[in-house]
ChimeraX commands (.cxc) that place a marker at each C-alpha (Angstrom):
marker #1 position 0.00,0.00,0.00 radius 0.5
marker #1 position 1.40,3.37,-1.02 radius 0.5
marker #1 position 0.30,6.43,0.90 radius 0.5
marker #1 position 1.01,9.89,-0.39 radius 0.5
marker #1 position 2.47,12.19,2.25 radius 0.5
marker #1 position 1.81,15.89,2.44 radius 0.5
marker #1 position 4.60,18.34,3.11 radius 0.5
marker #1 position 4.21,20.05,6.45 radius 0.5
marker #1 position 3.59,23.36,4.72 radius 0.5
marker #1 position 0.73,21.84,2.70 radius 0.5
marker #1 position -1.27,20.79,5.76 radius 0.5
marker #1 position -3.84,23.46,6.66 radius 0.5
marker #1 position -3.47,24.83,10.18 radius 0.5
marker #1 position -6.34,24.25,12.58 radius 0.5
marker #1 position -8.60,27.32,12.82 radius 0.5
marker #1 position -9.02,29.11,16.11 radius 0.5
marker #1 position -11.97,27.61,17.97 radius 0.5
marker #1 position -13.92,28.25,21.12 radius 0.5
marker #1 position -13.03,25.82,23.94 radius 0.5
marker #1 position -16.70,25.48,24.89 radius 0.5
marker #1 position -18.22,25.82,21.42 radius 0.5
marker #1 position -19.18,23.64,18.50 radius 0.5
marker #1 position -16.30,22.84,16.14 radius 0.5
marker #1 position -18.40,22.97,12.98 radius 0.5
marker #1 position -19.72,26.42,13.87 radius 0.5
marker #1 position -16.22,27.66,14.65 radius 0.5
marker #1 position -15.08,26.48,11.22 radius 0.5
marker #1 position -18.08,28.13,9.51 radius 0.5
marker #1 position -17.42,31.41,11.30 radius 0.5
marker #1 position -13.76,31.25,10.31 radius 0.5
marker #1 position -14.95,31.30,6.68 radius 0.5
marker #1 position -17.11,34.38,7.24 radius 0.5
marker #1 position -14.35,36.24,9.06 radius 0.5
marker #1 position -11.82,35.38,6.36 radius 0.5
marker #1 position -13.29,38.17,4.21 radius 0.5
marker #1 position -11.71,41.63,4.36 radius 0.5
marker #1 position -13.24,45.01,3.45 radius 0.5
marker #1 position -11.27,45.28,0.22 radius 0.5
marker #1 position -12.25,41.81,-1.06 radius 0.5
marker #1 position -14.45,41.51,-4.14 radius 0.5
marker #1 position -14.99,37.81,-3.68 radius 0.5
marker #1 position -12.71,34.93,-2.69 radius 0.5
marker #1 position -12.01,31.68,-4.51 radius 0.5
marker #1 position -12.11,28.30,-2.79 radius 0.5
marker #1 position -8.30,28.23,-2.81 radius 0.5
marker #1 position -8.12,31.68,-1.16 radius 0.5
marker #1 position -10.59,30.63,1.54 radius 0.5
marker #1 position -8.54,27.53,2.22 radius 0.5
marker #1 position -5.36,29.61,2.52 radius 0.5
marker #1 position -6.95,32.12,4.89 radius 0.5
marker #1 position -8.81,29.69,7.14 radius 0.5
marker #1 position -6.47,26.71,7.20 radius 0.5
marker #1 position -9.40,24.44,6.33 radius 0.5
marker #1 position -9.40,21.70,3.70 radius 0.5
marker #1 position -11.31,22.56,0.51 radius 0.5
marker #1 position -13.66,19.61,1.05 radius 0.5
marker #1 position -14.54,20.95,4.51 radius 0.5
marker #1 position -15.13,24.43,3.15 radius 0.5
marker #1 position -17.46,23.13,0.44 radius 0.5
marker #1 position -19.64,21.39,3.03 radius 0.5
marker #1 position -19.79,24.46,5.25 radius 0.5
marker #1 position -20.46,27.01,2.52 radius 0.5
marker #1 position -23.51,25.01,1.42 radius 0.5
marker #1 position -25.14,25.79,4.78 radius 0.5
marker #1 position -23.91,29.39,4.78 radius 0.5
marker #1 position -25.37,29.93,1.29 radius 0.5
marker #1 position -28.66,28.31,2.32 radius 0.5
marker #1 position -29.00,30.85,5.16 radius 0.5
marker #1 position -27.90,33.73,2.88 radius 0.5
marker #1 position -24.80,34.41,4.96 radius 0.5
marker #1 position -22.69,33.71,1.89 radius 0.5
marker #1 position -23.28,33.98,-1.86 radius 0.5
marker #1 position -21.53,32.22,-4.74 radius 0.5
marker #1 position -20.88,34.03,-8.02 radius 0.5
marker #1 position -21.03,32.33,-11.41 radius 0.5
marker #1 position -17.25,32.36,-11.69 radius 0.5
marker #1 position -16.92,30.37,-8.45 radius 0.5
marker #1 position -15.98,33.21,-6.13 radius 0.5
marker #1 position -17.68,33.61,-2.75 radius 0.5
marker #1 position -18.76,36.78,-0.96 radius 0.5
marker #1 position -20.55,37.75,2.26 radius 0.5
marker #1 position -24.31,37.35,1.83 radius 0.5
marker #1 position -27.30,39.68,2.38 radius 0.5
marker #1 position -28.42,38.10,5.66 radius 0.5
marker #1 position -25.45,39.73,7.34 radius 0.5
marker #1 position -27.02,43.13,6.60 radius 0.5
marker #1 position -30.20,42.06,8.35 radius 0.5
marker #1 position -28.25,40.92,11.40 radius 0.5
marker #1 position -26.20,44.13,11.34 radius 0.5
marker #1 position -29.34,46.28,11.28 radius 0.5
marker #1 position -30.82,44.40,14.23 radius 0.5
marker #1 position -27.57,44.78,16.16 radius 0.5
marker #1 position -27.26,48.50,15.44 radius 0.5
marker #1 position -30.85,49.20,16.46 radius 0.5
marker #1 position -30.41,47.31,19.73 radius 0.5
marker #1 position -26.92,48.54,20.59 radius 0.5
marker #1 position -26.91,52.19,21.62 radius 0.5
marker #1 position -23.66,54.13,21.90 radius 0.5
marker #1 position -24.25,54.81,25.59 radius 0.5
marker #1 position -24.69,51.09,26.29 radius 0.5
marker #1 position -21.21,50.49,24.88 radius 0.5
marker #1 position -19.25,53.52,25.97 radius 0.5
marker #1 position -20.49,54.28,29.50 radius 0.5
marker #1 position -19.41,50.99,31.17 radius 0.5
marker #1 position -15.94,51.41,29.67 radius 0.5
marker #1 position -15.80,55.01,30.84 radius 0.5
marker #1 position -16.68,53.94,34.38 radius 0.5
marker #1 position -13.90,51.35,34.33 radius 0.5
marker #1 position -11.40,54.00,33.24 radius 0.5
marker #1 position -12.66,56.36,35.95 radius 0.5
marker #1 position -12.29,53.66,38.59 radius 0.5
marker #1 position -8.80,52.71,37.38 radius 0.5
marker #1 position -7.52,56.27,37.28 radius 0.5
marker #1 position -9.67,58.14,39.79 radius 0.5
marker #1 position -10.19,60.86,37.17 radius 0.5
marker #1 position -13.09,62.08,35.04 radius 0.5
marker #1 position -13.76,60.49,31.65 radius 0.5
marker #1 position -15.61,62.19,28.77 radius 0.5
marker #1 position -16.70,61.18,25.30 radius 0.5
marker #1 position -16.56,63.94,22.69 radius 0.5
marker #1 position -18.10,64.05,19.24 radius 0.5
marker #1 position -17.28,66.50,16.49 radius 0.5
marker #1 position -19.86,68.98,15.24 radius 0.5
marker #1 position -18.38,71.02,12.40 radius 0.5
marker #1 position -15.56,73.10,13.93 radius 0.5
marker #1 position -16.19,72.32,17.61 radius 0.5
marker #1 position -16.51,69.29,19.84 radius 0.5
marker #1 position -19.39,68.47,22.15 radius 0.5
marker #1 position -19.31,66.39,25.34 radius 0.5
marker #1 position -21.83,63.64,24.66 radius 0.5
marker #1 position -21.19,61.45,27.71 radius 0.5
marker #1 position -19.45,62.13,31.01 radius 0.5
marker #1 position -18.42,60.12,34.08 radius 0.5
marker #1 position -17.15,62.38,36.87 radius 0.5
marker #1 position -14.22,61.79,39.16 radius 0.5
marker #1 position -15.06,61.24,42.81 radius 0.5
marker #1 position -12.54,63.95,43.75 radius 0.5
marker #1 position -13.97,67.32,44.78 radius 0.5
marker #1 position -11.33,69.05,42.66 radius 0.5
marker #1 position -11.69,68.00,39.02 radius 0.5
marker #1 position -12.06,69.42,35.54 radius 0.5
marker #1 position -15.61,70.68,35.26 radius 0.5
marker #1 position -17.14,69.59,31.96 radius 0.5
marker #1 position -20.78,68.67,31.60 radius 0.5
marker #1 position -22.70,66.73,28.96 radius 0.5
marker #1 position -23.62,69.17,26.22 radius 0.5
marker #1 position -20.67,71.52,26.79 radius 0.5
marker #1 position -19.01,72.82,23.64 radius 0.5
marker #1 position -15.20,72.89,23.51 radius 0.5
marker #1 position -12.68,73.87,20.81 radius 0.5
marker #1 position -11.12,71.46,18.33 radius 0.5
marker #1 position -7.72,73.13,18.23 radius 0.5
marker #1 position -6.94,72.80,21.95 radius 0.5
marker #1 position -6.95,69.82,24.30 radius 0.5
marker #1 position -6.25,66.15,23.65 radius 0.5
marker #1 position -9.85,65.35,22.69 radius 0.5
marker #1 position -9.91,68.10,20.10 radius 0.5
marker #1 position -6.57,67.02,18.68 radius 0.5
marker #1 position -7.78,63.43,18.26 radius 0.5
marker #1 position -10.99,64.51,16.51 radius 0.5
marker #1 position -8.99,66.82,14.24 radius 0.5
marker #1 position -6.37,64.18,13.42 radius 0.5
marker #1 position -8.89,61.53,12.45 radius 0.5
marker #1 position -10.95,64.15,10.65 radius 0.5
marker #1 position -8.10,64.61,8.17 radius 0.5
marker #1 position -6.09,67.47,9.68 radius 0.5
marker #1 position -2.54,67.73,8.38 radius 0.5
marker #1 position 0.78,68.29,10.08 radius 0.5
marker #1 position 3.38,66.34,12.07 radius 0.5
marker #1 position 1.33,66.44,15.29 radius 0.5
marker #1 position -1.75,64.97,13.65 radius 0.5
marker #1 position 0.33,62.35,11.81 radius 0.5
marker #1 position 1.71,61.21,15.18 radius 0.5
marker #1 position -1.77,61.12,16.71 radius 0.5
marker #1 position -3.01,58.96,13.84 radius 0.5
marker #1 position -0.05,56.60,14.24 radius 0.5
marker #1 position -0.26,56.31,18.04 radius 0.5
marker #1 position -4.09,56.64,18.27 radius 0.5
marker #1 position -3.43,58.72,21.34 radius 0.5
marker #1 position -2.84,62.34,22.30 radius 0.5
marker #1 position -1.81,63.95,25.59 radius 0.5
marker #1 position -2.28,67.57,26.54 radius 0.5
marker #1 position -1.29,69.60,29.60 radius 0.5
marker #1 position -2.45,73.16,30.24 radius 0.5
marker #1 position -3.49,73.66,26.62 radius 0.5
marker #1 position -7.24,74.21,26.87 radius 0.5
marker #1 position -7.18,75.13,30.56 radius 0.5
marker #1 position -4.03,76.09,32.45 radius 0.5
marker #1 position -4.82,73.71,35.33 radius 0.5
marker #1 position -6.09,70.73,33.33 radius 0.5
marker #1 position -4.35,67.81,31.62 radius 0.5
marker #1 position -5.76,64.91,29.64 radius 0.5
marker #1 position -5.18,61.94,27.37 radius 0.5
marker #1 position -7.49,60.88,24.54 radius 0.5
marker #1 position -8.01,58.06,22.03 radius 0.5
marker #1 position -10.36,57.67,19.04 radius 0.5
marker #1 position -13.39,55.39,18.87 radius 0.5
marker #1 position -14.58,54.10,15.49 radius 0.5
marker #1 position -17.97,52.75,14.43 radius 0.5
marker #1 position -19.72,51.19,11.46 radius 0.5
marker #1 position -22.20,54.04,11.18 radius 0.5
marker #1 position -19.46,56.63,10.78 radius 0.5
marker #1 position -15.69,56.05,10.59 radius 0.5
marker #1 position -14.93,58.23,13.63 radius 0.5
marker #1 position -17.51,57.92,16.39 radius 0.5
marker #1 position -15.73,60.24,18.81 radius 0.5
marker #1 position -12.87,60.70,21.25 radius 0.5
marker #1 position -12.56,59.04,24.64 radius 0.5
marker #1 position -10.83,61.43,27.07 radius 0.5
marker #1 position -9.48,61.01,30.59 radius 0.5
marker #1 position -8.77,64.39,32.20 radius 0.5
marker #1 position -8.25,66.12,35.51 radius 0.5
marker #1 position -6.08,68.60,37.42 radius 0.5
marker #1 position -2.43,68.69,36.31 radius 0.5
marker #1 position -1.38,67.97,39.89 radius 0.5
marker #1 position -2.89,64.47,39.55 radius 0.5
marker #1 position -3.01,63.85,35.80 radius 0.5
marker #1 position 0.73,64.07,35.41 radius 0.5
marker #1 position 3.10,62.33,33.00 radius 0.5
marker #1 position 3.24,59.20,35.16 radius 0.5
marker #1 position -0.55,58.75,35.27 radius 0.5
marker #1 position -0.96,59.39,31.56 radius 0.5
marker #1 position 1.77,56.84,30.83 radius 0.5
marker #1 position 0.08,54.29,33.10 radius 0.5
marker #1 position -3.38,54.87,31.59 radius 0.5
marker #1 position -2.34,54.92,27.94 radius 0.5
marker #1 position -2.77,51.17,27.45 radius 0.5
marker #1 position -6.10,50.89,29.35 radius 0.5
marker #1 position -7.42,53.85,27.36 radius 0.5
marker #1 position -6.39,52.30,24.03 radius 0.5
marker #1 position -7.86,48.95,25.08 radius 0.5
marker #1 position -11.16,50.62,26.04 radius 0.5
marker #1 position -11.25,52.46,22.70 radius 0.5
marker #1 position -10.52,49.18,20.90 radius 0.5
marker #1 position -13.30,47.32,22.73 radius 0.5
marker #1 position -15.78,50.11,22.03 radius 0.5
marker #1 position -14.81,50.23,18.35 radius 0.5
marker #1 position -15.21,46.49,17.92 radius 0.5
marker #1 position -18.60,46.49,19.65 radius 0.5
marker #1 position -19.72,49.37,17.42 radius 0.5
marker #1 position -18.58,47.55,14.30 radius 0.5
marker #1 position -15.83,50.05,13.50 radius 0.5
marker #1 position -12.43,49.50,11.93 radius 0.5
marker #1 position -10.26,48.82,14.96 radius 0.5
marker #1 position -7.08,48.17,12.95 radius 0.5
marker #1 position -5.47,51.55,13.84 radius 0.5
marker #1 position -5.99,50.87,17.55 radius 0.5
marker #1 position -4.56,47.36,17.28 radius 0.5
marker #1 position -1.51,48.79,15.50 radius 0.5
marker #1 position -1.14,51.44,18.22 radius 0.5
marker #1 position -1.24,48.80,20.95 radius 0.5
marker #1 position 1.39,46.76,19.08 radius 0.5
marker #1 position 3.54,49.90,18.82 radius 0.5
marker #1 position 3.12,50.51,22.54 radius 0.5
marker #1 position 4.14,46.92,23.31 radius 0.5
marker #1 position 7.22,47.28,21.13 radius 0.5
marker #1 position 8.17,50.50,22.93 radius 0.5
marker #1 position 7.82,48.75,26.28 radius 0.5
marker #1 position 10.05,45.88,25.15 radius 0.5
marker #1 position 12.97,48.19,24.39 radius 0.5
marker link #1:1,2 radius 0.2
marker link #1:2,3 radius 0.2
marker link #1:3,4 radius 0.2
marker link #1:4,5 radius 0.2
marker link #1:5,6 radius 0.2
marker link #1:6,7 radius 0.2
marker link #1:7,8 radius 0.2
marker link #1:8,9 radius 0.2
marker link #1:9,10 radius 0.2
marker link #1:10,11 radius 0.2
marker link #1:11,12 radius 0.2
marker link #1:12,13 radius 0.2
marker link #1:13,14 radius 0.2
marker link #1:14,15 radius 0.2
marker link #1:15,16 radius 0.2
marker link #1:16,17 radius 0.2
marker link #1:17,18 radius 0.2
marker link #1:18,19 radius 0.2
marker link #1:19,20 radius 0.2
marker link #1:20,21 radius 0.2
marker link #1:21,22 radius 0.2
marker link #1:22,23 radius 0.2
marker link #1:23,24 radius 0.2
marker link #1:24,25 radius 0.2
marker link #1:25,26 radius 0.2
marker link #1:26,27 radius 0.2
marker link #1:27,28 radius 0.2
marker link #1:28,29 radius 0.2
marker link #1:29,30 radius 0.2
marker link #1:30,31 radius 0.2
marker link #1:31,32 radius 0.2
marker link #1:32,33 radius 0.2
marker link #1:33,34 radius 0.2
marker link #1:34,35 radius 0.2
marker link #1:35,36 radius 0.2
marker link #1:36,37 radius 0.2
marker link #1:37,38 radius 0.2
marker link #1:38,39 radius 0.2
marker link #1:39,40 radius 0.2
marker link #1:40,41 radius 0.2
marker link #1:41,42 radius 0.2
marker link #1:42,43 radius 0.2
marker link #1:43,44 radius 0.2
marker link #1:44,45 radius 0.2
marker link #1:45,46 radius 0.2
marker link #1:46,47 radius 0.2
marker link #1:47,48 radius 0.2
marker link #1:48,49 radius 0.2
marker link #1:49,50 radius 0.2
marker link #1:50,51 radius 0.2
marker link #1:51,52 radius 0.2
marker link #1:52,53 radius 0.2
marker link #1:53,54 radius 0.2
marker link #1:54,55 radius 0.2
marker link #1:55,56 radius 0.2
marker link #1:56,57 radius 0.2
marker link #1:57,58 radius 0.2
marker link #1:58,59 radius 0.2
marker link #1:59,60 radius 0.2
marker link #1:60,61 radius 0.2
marker link #1:61,62 radius 0.2
marker link #1:62,63 radius 0.2
marker link #1:63,64 radius 0.2
marker link #1:64,65 radius 0.2
marker link #1:65,66 radius 0.2
marker link #1:66,67 radius 0.2
marker link #1:67,68 radius 0.2
marker link #1:68,69 radius 0.2
marker link #1:69,70 radius 0.2
marker link #1:70,71 radius 0.2
marker link #1:71,72 radius 0.2
marker link #1:72,73 radius 0.2
marker link #1:73,74 radius 0.2
marker link #1:74,75 radius 0.2
marker link #1:75,76 radius 0.2
marker link #1:76,77 radius 0.2
marker link #1:77,78 radius 0.2
marker link #1:78,79 radius 0.2
marker link #1:79,80 radius 0.2
marker link #1:80,81 radius 0.2
marker link #1:81,82 radius 0.2
marker link #1:82,83 radius 0.2
marker link #1:83,84 radius 0.2
marker link #1:84,85 radius 0.2
marker link #1:85,86 radius 0.2
marker link #1:86,87 radius 0.2
marker link #1:87,88 radius 0.2
marker link #1:88,89 radius 0.2
marker link #1:89,90 radius 0.2
marker link #1:90,91 radius 0.2
marker link #1:91,92 radius 0.2
marker link #1:92,93 radius 0.2
marker link #1:93,94 radius 0.2
marker link #1:94,95 radius 0.2
marker link #1:95,96 radius 0.2
marker link #1:96,97 radius 0.2
marker link #1:97,98 radius 0.2
marker link #1:98,99 radius 0.2
marker link #1:99,100 radius 0.2
marker link #1:100,101 radius 0.2
marker link #1:101,102 radius 0.2
marker link #1:102,103 radius 0.2
marker link #1:103,104 radius 0.2
marker link #1:104,105 radius 0.2
marker link #1:105,106 radius 0.2
marker link #1:106,107 radius 0.2
marker link #1:107,108 radius 0.2
marker link #1:108,109 radius 0.2
marker link #1:109,110 radius 0.2
marker link #1:110,111 radius 0.2
marker link #1:111,112 radius 0.2
marker link #1:112,113 radius 0.2
marker link #1:113,114 radius 0.2
marker link #1:114,115 radius 0.2
marker link #1:115,116 radius 0.2
marker link #1:116,117 radius 0.2
marker link #1:117,118 radius 0.2
marker link #1:118,119 radius 0.2
marker link #1:119,120 radius 0.2
marker link #1:120,121 radius 0.2
marker link #1:121,122 radius 0.2
marker link #1:122,123 radius 0.2
marker link #1:123,124 radius 0.2
marker link #1:124,125 radius 0.2
marker link #1:125,126 radius 0.2
marker link #1:126,127 radius 0.2
marker link #1:127,128 radius 0.2
marker link #1:128,129 radius 0.2
marker link #1:129,130 radius 0.2
marker link #1:130,131 radius 0.2
marker link #1:131,132 radius 0.2
marker link #1:132,133 radius 0.2
marker link #1:133,134 radius 0.2
marker link #1:134,135 radius 0.2
marker link #1:135,136 radius 0.2
marker link #1:136,137 radius 0.2
marker link #1:137,138 radius 0.2
marker link #1:138,139 radius 0.2
marker link #1:139,140 radius 0.2
marker link #1:140,141 radius 0.2
marker link #1:141,142 radius 0.2
marker link #1:142,143 radius 0.2
marker link #1:143,144 radius 0.2
marker link #1:144,145 radius 0.2
marker link #1:145,146 radius 0.2
marker link #1:146,147 radius 0.2
marker link #1:147,148 radius 0.2
marker link #1:148,149 radius 0.2
marker link #1:149,150 radius 0.2
marker link #1:150,151 radius 0.2
marker link #1:151,152 radius 0.2
marker link #1:152,153 radius 0.2
marker link #1:153,154 radius 0.2
marker link #1:154,155 radius 0.2
marker link #1:155,156 radius 0.2
marker link #1:156,157 radius 0.2
marker link #1:157,158 radius 0.2
marker link #1:158,159 radius 0.2
marker link #1:159,160 radius 0.2
marker link #1:160,161 radius 0.2
marker link #1:161,162 radius 0.2
marker link #1:162,163 radius 0.2
marker link #1:163,164 radius 0.2
marker link #1:164,165 radius 0.2
marker link #1:165,166 radius 0.2
marker link #1:166,167 radius 0.2
marker link #1:167,168 radius 0.2
marker link #1:168,169 radius 0.2
marker link #1:169,170 radius 0.2
marker link #1:170,171 radius 0.2
marker link #1:171,172 radius 0.2
marker link #1:172,173 radius 0.2
marker link #1:173,174 radius 0.2
marker link #1:174,175 radius 0.2
marker link #1:175,176 radius 0.2
marker link #1:176,177 radius 0.2
marker link #1:177,178 radius 0.2
marker link #1:178,179 radius 0.2
marker link #1:179,180 radius 0.2
marker link #1:180,181 radius 0.2
marker link #1:181,182 radius 0.2
marker link #1:182,183 radius 0.2
marker link #1:183,184 radius 0.2
marker link #1:184,185 radius 0.2
marker link #1:185,186 radius 0.2
marker link #1:186,187 radius 0.2
marker link #1:187,188 radius 0.2
marker link #1:188,189 radius 0.2
marker link #1:189,190 radius 0.2
marker link #1:190,191 radius 0.2
marker link #1:191,192 radius 0.2
marker link #1:192,193 radius 0.2
marker link #1:193,194 radius 0.2
marker link #1:194,195 radius 0.2
marker link #1:195,196 radius 0.2
marker link #1:196,197 radius 0.2
marker link #1:197,198 radius 0.2
marker link #1:198,199 radius 0.2
marker link #1:199,200 radius 0.2
marker link #1:200,201 radius 0.2
marker link #1:201,202 radius 0.2
marker link #1:202,203 radius 0.2
marker link #1:203,204 radius 0.2
marker link #1:204,205 radius 0.2
marker link #1:205,206 radius 0.2
marker link #1:206,207 radius 0.2
marker link #1:207,208 radius 0.2
marker link #1:208,209 radius 0.2
marker link #1:209,210 radius 0.2
marker link #1:210,211 radius 0.2
marker link #1:211,212 radius 0.2
marker link #1:212,213 radius 0.2
marker link #1:213,214 radius 0.2
marker link #1:214,215 radius 0.2
marker link #1:215,216 radius 0.2
marker link #1:216,217 radius 0.2
marker link #1:217,218 radius 0.2
marker link #1:218,219 radius 0.2
marker link #1:219,220 radius 0.2
marker link #1:220,221 radius 0.2
marker link #1:221,222 radius 0.2
marker link #1:222,223 radius 0.2
marker link #1:223,224 radius 0.2
marker link #1:224,225 radius 0.2
marker link #1:225,226 radius 0.2
marker link #1:226,227 radius 0.2
marker link #1:227,228 radius 0.2
marker link #1:228,229 radius 0.2
marker link #1:229,230 radius 0.2
marker link #1:230,231 radius 0.2
marker link #1:231,232 radius 0.2
marker link #1:232,233 radius 0.2
marker link #1:233,234 radius 0.2
marker link #1:234,235 radius 0.2
marker link #1:235,236 radius 0.2
marker link #1:236,237 radius 0.2
marker link #1:237,238 radius 0.2
marker link #1:238,239 radius 0.2
marker link #1:239,240 radius 0.2
marker link #1:240,241 radius 0.2
marker link #1:241,242 radius 0.2
marker link #1:242,243 radius 0.2
marker link #1:243,244 radius 0.2
marker link #1:244,245 radius 0.2
marker link #1:245,246 radius 0.2
marker link #1:246,247 radius 0.2
marker link #1:247,248 radius 0.2
marker link #1:248,249 radius 0.2
marker link #1:249,250 radius 0.2
marker link #1:250,251 radius 0.2
marker link #1:251,252 radius 0.2
marker link #1:252,253 radius 0.2
marker link #1:253,254 radius 0.2
marker link #1:254,255 radius 0.2
marker link #1:255,256 radius 0.2
marker link #1:256,257 radius 0.2
marker link #1:257,258 radius 0.2
marker link #1:258,259 radius 0.2
marker link #1:259,260 radius 0.2
view
């Protein structure tokens, strides 16, 4: 009996699966999540390369995905995400309000830092405080929901400007690091650190800002809270269906800086 042997590089890698889940569902979901925004359809070979699944396995799974309209097959054999995903997305977006996502994360940041946390959105040439979680300290930066602040001063304004297309070295750095710090810029006694939040509805949902008196929000606190802030912005962006790639890259950059 002669058995053909595969080279190690030819053997598809096992897809990531949930330890408590159903293997077949994990494999089916790995097919759906193999698609990227720029794709205009994937061939069977491309799906196999991206998922690590055998072509025979993919063919069995896509039959069910096509039946439930989660996947479509073009005449030339390419596959693409199906229309049922739009229905699920609409249901999710109607049920998931921004406040439901952002406020719990803001409270966690407040508890971890002891300082106030705000969420700013851009309205033309200004920013507006949409959500606010106050510090428990008597002395704090006094911003209320609905307050209008400038775009050209303060970490929150800088983040909104940078991801709104503003040019210059400062904004390039903010876009690369997904983070901006400010001390005494908007108010002589206030310092803050901000990160962007992205969503499916609009590319830039807003800016998450931790701020307080400069005596407490010093360089050491902003350095300590940079990772938690980026992680909170990443979690919010993913829950809102936004493109979290810039935040993931910023966290990788931060990890590389810490390893030096």
